[in-house]
Each structure stands twice: as C-alpha cells, then as structure tokens.
C-alpha positions, 0 to 999 in steps of 0.5 A: 845954298848949291844950285840944286837947292837954290829956288828957281825964278818963275819961268826959268829952269836950271840944269846941272853944271855942264848939261847946258853946254852938252845940249848946245853941242848936240844941237850944233852937231845935228843942225850942221851936217858938215860937222857929221859928214865928210865930202869924198871929194875932199878926202886926202887919202882913199884906200880901196880893196876889192874883187874883179871878174874879167872876161879875157881874150888873149892872143899873141906870138913869141918867135925866135929865129926865122919862125913865121909870125903866126898869132895864136888864140890862147883859149883855143891853142893853150886851153886857157880859161876865158874868164877869171876872178881876182883881187885888186888894191887902190890908193889915192893921195890928194896932196893939194886941192887940185892935184892927186896921185893915184895907184892901182895894182891887180893880178890876173891868173889863168891856167888850162889844159888842151890837146892840140888840134894844129901844129904851131911854134911858140918861143922857139919850140915846135908843137904838133897836133895831138899833144897834151899841153898845160899852160899858165898865164899871169898878168900883173898890172900896176897903174901910177898916174898924177891927176889935175882937176880943172873943175872942182867943188863940193859936188863935182870934179873933172880933170885929166892925168898922165901916168904909166901902166906897167904890165908884167906878162908871164906865159908858161907852156908845158908838154904834159905827156907824150907817149912814145912806143908800146912801153909808154915812154914819156917825154916832155918840154917846157917854154916860158916867156915873160914881158915887162911892158911900161905903157904911158897913158893919158886919161880924163876923169870925172866924179859927180855927187848925187848926195853927200854919200852917193857918187858916180865916177868915170875915167877913160884913157888911151895912148899909142906909142913907139919907143926903143924895142916897144910898140903898142896901144893901150885903151881903158874905160871905167865907170863906178858908183859908190855909196858911203855908209858912214863919212869914211866907209863905203862900198862901190861897184864898177865896170871896166874895159881895157885893151892892151896891144904890145910888141917887144922886138929884141935881138933874140926874140919878138914877143907880141900880146893882144889882151882884151879884158872886160867885166865888173868889180866890187870893192870896199873903200875907206877915206879920210 
C-alpha cells in the first residue's frame, strides 16, 4: 500500500513525499530575515552608475614669459556654461572586515562662446576686446582611496581613509572669427592648456542604516600640499541617502561640494585653476 492509499491515523495528516521539507524551508526563510536580505555594510563589491548636475565656477590663468598674473573668470571671459550634467561611475571593494578600496570616475564638459569685453592674455596669446571666442573646458576626475573602519557593526560604520584625486584639466580657447578690412578677411588662432594634477587627500566617512534597506552616509576630505611643481588645496563634502529595493539593487540621492585650487609652475609656463563645484546626483547601485 503506498502513502496515498495508506489509512491515516486519527488526528494525523500525511503529505506527498518532499512537501513537508519544502514547507519547513519556506517557514525558515520567512521567519529568518537575514536569509532573505543582505546588509549593505557587508557587501564585498558595490557598483554605482549615475548622473550628477553641478553648478560650476572656474577661474584661473595660464601665463608664459613675463606676462602678468591676471586671474580670469571663465564664465565672464570665455562664456562657459556655469552648470552642467554628466555621468559618473563608482566601485568599492571590501577586501576585509574593516578595510576597503573605493574608486570613482567622472567627467565634466562645458563649452561656450562670447564676444570679449576686455583685453587679456591666455597661455601666451593676446586677446583684444571685441573678439569672438569659442571655448571648451573638460575636467576628468579619478578618485582612488583606501578606507579603514574604526567602528563597524550591522547598523553603522565610521572610519577614515587616504587616497589620491587625479584631476585632468583641459582648457581650449579659439578665436572664432576676426574680420579685417572691407573684404571680410578672416584670421584665427587657438591656444590649448592641459594640466594633470594628482592631489592627495585625507577623508573621514560614516554610514548609518535606519532600516535594512534605507541608509544615510556622509564623507568629507581636505588636504593642503606643496610638492615638486605643484601647490594646491582640495576640499570635498558629500551627503548620500540610499534605498535598496531588493537586497542587491537600489537607488540613491546625493549632494556634493568640492573646491579645487591647484597651481603648476614649470620652466615654460605657470598654470593655475580655481574650480568650485556643487550640486545633486542620482544613481543606481548593485551590491553583493
């Protein structure tokens, strides 16, 4: 007699083979949230991709020879846009319980056009009032930092890190059109200046989980330095809130402020940029 035809004893119930085991498994899963959910603070790998909108204020000078050091506002002199939207990527690897490696890359690009209202010199080129200029500005930022958590549990994390922000600055200024004489003869010129500035920084960071899926995090860093041909200061602040729709996937909102002040004095030229950035960002995240 098989189990389906075997008479049951009073007060008992027999199920098909394996059903009891499956029921026990489901009960265990739903009664143990830790099996169904994952703590973001314990993710070994975290990937983020998003967009950031930045209000941008840029000033600086690039001089050659005996030209005077006159700082120029890029918005006023070169007609650059003062706000921009771009993409960014982030990766974090937690290689031990308290140690992690964090890397972020972003690119900001702005262009503009303006009729100059003043005479000035940029990168050894003289520009007179009334000229029509076109300009492009590009800022690539790469952050690589090693973090150590002094405090860490399933609810919070607090630590510090040391790393390098590498800024690749590219400013391109072109004379769009210059009319000469009645024949409308056009002449033009172009000057381009580039600066790769690796700026070390110290940072502190913290994360707090309100629930298993909703967290808030913040970080801040600063360092003033002088080495080789470089002299500069770098300050940044970041505040983030993130929600995981599933234990792995989520969305986040952030607001960041950064101030970059760097000067490179070489034998052939002196370049100086003062860049202030601030604005929100939104991103998707995946951790495991």
